[in-house]
Residue, then its C-alpha position, 0 to 999 in steps of 0.5 A: m810297732a804294729r801300728a807302724r807296720l800298718r803305715l808301711r806302703l810303696s811310694r807313689a813313684d813305685l806304685e806308678r812304676a808298677d802300674a806302668l808295668v802292669g799296663r805293658a804286661r796287659a799289652g804283651a809288651l814287657r821286656t824280660n827285665e821288666e817282667r822281673e821288676l814287676e814280679d819284684y813289686r808283686t813280691v814286696a806288695t805281698a810281703l807288706e800285706f802279710l806284715k799288715s795282716k800280722a799287725r792287725l791280728c796283734l792289735k786285735r789280740s791286745g785289745h786295740 
């Protein structure tokens, strides 16, 4: 299970959309719904990194 968690990631389409939203945010051109969408991407990315960190610790503790 830990190894499977290490493979979790956003899809290419999600990464491209998040990059586009970041670009619009830097330009100061985000609409309210896009601000929420970008925050959702940040939340999911943070959760994925947390899960991956826990998986790495689990593998390290088990000697893998």
